Every structure is written in structure tokens, then in C-alpha cells.
C-alpha positions as CSV (number, residue, x, y, z in Angstrom):
1,M,47.9,-34.7,3.2
2,W,48.3,-32.4,6.2
3,K,46.5,-33.4,9.4
4,P,46.3,-30.8,12.2
5,N,46.6,-33.4,14.9
6,Q,50.0,-34.8,13.9
7,P,52.8,-34.1,16.4
8,G,55.6,-32.0,14.9
9,A,53.4,-30.5,12.2
10,Q,53.2,-26.8,12.8
11,T,51.2,-24.3,10.9
12,P,53.2,-21.5,9.4
13,P,52.6,-18.1,11.0
14,T,49.9,-16.0,9.4
15,P,51.6,-13.0,7.7
16,E,50.4,-9.6,8.7
17,P,48.2,-7.9,6.0
18,A,50.0,-5.3,4.0
19,R,49.4,-1.8,5.2
20,P,48.6,0.9,2.7
21,Q,51.6,3.0,1.8
22,P,51.5,6.7,0.8
23,P,51.7,7.3,-2.9
24,A,55.0,7.0,-4.6
25,G,55.0,10.7,-5.2
26,T,55.2,11.4,-1.4
27,P,58.6,13.0,-0.6
28,A,61.1,11.0,1.3
29,Y,61.5,13.7,3.9
30,D,57.8,13.1,4.9
31,A,58.6,9.4,5.6
32,A,61.6,10.3,7.7
33,A,59.6,12.8,9.8
34,R,56.8,10.3,10.2
35,A,59.2,7.9,12.0
36,G,59.3,10.2,15.0
37,S,55.6,10.4,15.6
38,S,54.1,8.1,18.2
39,A,51.1,6.9,16.2
40,T,52.9,6.4,12.9
41,S,55.9,4.7,14.4
42,T,53.5,1.8,15.1
43,G,52.2,1.9,11.6
44,E,48.8,3.4,12.6
45,Q,47.9,5.7,9.7
46,A,44.6,5.9,7.9
47,T,44.5,6.9,4.2
48,I,41.8,8.5,2.2
49,G,42.5,7.6,-1.4
50,K,42.3,9.8,-4.5
51,S,38.8,8.7,-5.5
52,L,37.2,9.0,-2.0
53,V,35.0,11.9,-0.9
54,V,34.2,12.2,2.8
55,K,31.6,14.6,4.2
56,G,31.3,15.1,7.9
57,E,33.5,15.0,11.0
58,L,36.6,12.8,11.2
59,S,38.0,12.1,14.6
60,G,40.2,9.4,16.1
61,S,43.5,8.5,17.6
62,E,45.7,7.7,14.6
63,S,47.4,9.8,11.9
64,L,45.6,10.6,8.6
65,Y,46.8,10.9,5.0
66,V,44.3,12.6,2.7
67,D,44.6,12.2,-1.0
68,G,40.9,12.6,-1.8
69,K,38.3,15.1,-0.8
70,V,37.2,15.9,2.7
71,E,34.5,18.4,3.7
72,G,33.6,19.0,7.3
73,A,35.9,18.8,10.3
74,I,39.1,16.8,11.0
75,N,39.8,16.4,14.8
76,L,42.9,14.3,15.5
77,P,44.7,15.8,18.5
78,G,48.0,14.3,19.2
79,N,48.4,13.0,15.6
80,R,49.5,14.1,12.2
81,V,47.2,15.1,9.3
82,T,48.9,15.1,5.9
83,V,47.0,16.5,2.9
84,G,48.6,14.8,-0.1
85,R,49.3,16.4,-3.5
86,N,45.8,15.3,-4.8
87,G,44.1,16.1,-1.5
88,Q,41.4,18.8,-1.3
89,V,40.2,19.6,2.1
90,A,37.4,22.0,3.0
91,A,37.5,21.6,6.7
92,N,38.8,23.0,9.9
93,I,41.7,20.8,11.0
94,M,42.8,20.2,14.6
95,A,45.9,18.0,15.1
96,R,49.4,17.8,16.6
97,E,51.0,18.3,13.2
98,I,49.5,19.4,9.8
99,V,51.4,19.0,6.5
100,V,49.9,20.5,3.4
101,L,51.0,19.3,0.0
102,G,47.5,19.8,-1.7
103,K,44.7,22.3,-1.1
104,V,43.2,23.2,2.3
105,R,40.3,25.7,2.8
106,G,39.7,26.1,6.5
107,N,41.3,27.0,9.8
108,C,44.2,24.9,11.1
109,Q,45.0,24.4,14.7
110,A,48.1,22.4,15.6
111,S,49.6,21.8,19.0
112,D,53.1,21.4,17.4
113,R,53.5,22.7,13.8
114,V,52.0,23.4,10.4
115,D,54.0,22.8,7.3
116,I,52.9,24.2,3.9
117,R,55.0,22.6,1.2
118,S,56.0,24.3,-2.1
119,E,53.1,22.8,-4.0
120,G,50.6,23.3,-1.1
121,S,47.8,25.9,-0.7
122,L,46.2,26.9,2.5
123,T,43.4,29.5,2.8
124,G,42.4,30.0,6.5
125,D,43.8,31.0,9.9
126,V,46.6,29.1,11.5
127,V,47.2,28.6,15.2
128,A,50.4,26.6,16.0
129,A,53.6,26.6,18.0
130,R,55.6,26.5,14.7
131,I,54.9,27.2,11.1
132,S,56.8,26.6,7.9
133,I,55.9,27.9,4.5
134,E,58.1,26.8,1.6
135,D,58.9,29.0,-1.4
136,G,56.1,28.6,-4.0
137,A,53.4,27.7,-1.4
138,F,50.2,29.7,-1.3
139,F,48.9,30.9,2.1
140,K,46.2,33.4,2.8
141,G,45.0,34.0,6.4
142,G,46.1,34.9,9.9
143,I,48.9,33.3,11.9
144,D,48.8,33.0,15.7
145,I,52.0,31.5,17.1
146,R,51.4,29.9,20.5
147,K,54.0,28.7,23.0
148,P,53.9,24.9,23.3
149,G,51.6,23.7,26.1
150,T,49.5,26.9,26.0
151,D,45.7,26.5,25.6
152,A,45.0,27.5,22.0
153,K,41.7,29.2,23.0
154,G,43.3,31.6,25.5
155,G,43.2,35.2,24.4
156,N,46.5,36.6,25.8
157,A,48.7,33.5,25.5
158,S,50.1,34.1,22.1
159,A,53.9,34.6,21.6
160,A,53.4,36.4,18.3
161,S,50.4,37.2,16.3
162,T,49.7,38.6,12.8
163,S,46.2,39.7,11.7
164,S,46.7,38.7,8.1
165,T,49.6,37.3,6.1
166,S,49.5,36.2,2.5
167,T,52.0,35.3,-0.1
168,P,51.1,35.9,-3.8
169,E,50.0,32.8,-5.6
170,P,52.5,31.8,-8.3
171,A,51.1,31.7,-11.8
172,A,51.9,28.0,-12.1
173,A,50.0,27.2,-8.9
174,A,46.8,28.8,-9.9
175,H,44.9,25.6,-10.0
176,S,41.6,26.5,-8.4
């Protein structure tokens, strides 16, 4: 029988609880890119699962992976917001980096970049330093490219601007 007062008897270290991992369908390039981010390199990432529905404002200081539904506003400056393949977001998003694999309806403002992957759909205006739209992705809205470090609310600070840009939605991606 174990007695805590016996000399030489040490308790084994308590293992750290397992952190939720993104779904197996998440592409490997996403994990590689995530390693460079300050919040996710320490493992700080919140996940909204497939069956969860959130209505309201989300704010905080860690990255977010959305695989469920979010309605309202997402405000995570300095962090990454990833909308997974099953994710459906009807919200304005403000973050350092925004990756869209699912559906987003709302304006996106990123201090670094916005990535719309091939299976992603974004309807709304984008303000970012960089944007990437893969073949097969759906995008409808305006794009305002800002120099890094420029206040996104300033009127004359844009490096390039378009009033409206859209790509035709592929027949296979018509999953409204």
C-alpha cells in the first residue's frame, strides 16, 4: 500500500490533459503554417465543434478553429481564425490571419492575410495586407489591400483597392 509520507516514494507527474486536435480532414499545410503563429505555437487554440452553435460576440487572445456555426462577431486581433470545412460563419471577423475552408458571410479584416481555400466560400468585403484565393473558391465582395502596420480604418492608406471582385461559383460548390 502506498503511503505519501514514506521517504523515496515519489508521485508520478500528472500528465497534461490532451488538447483538442483539428479534424483529420484538416490539410497538413494548415498545421505547418500554424507552427509559426505565436498563440498556436504554445498550443493555445479554441475549437468550436461541428454540433455547436454560437450566437453573439467572440473575443479573446488565442486562435480559433470553427467547425460549427457562429453568428455575430469574431474579434481576435493578433490571432488566427480558421473556418473549417463544416464551419458556417455569419459574422464580421477581425483577426491577424483568416483561413476559410467552409462558408463565411460577413466582412473580414485581417492585419496580415486572408486565405480562401478551394472548398471555401466568402461573401463580404475583405481588408487585409495579403489575400489568397485558390482555384475553385467562391468570393463575392470588395477587396482593400492595406500596407502592414497601416490603420485599417484610415481612408487614404490603401495600397490597392477594388470596389467589387467576384469569381463565379463552381457548380459543384453550390451548397447554399
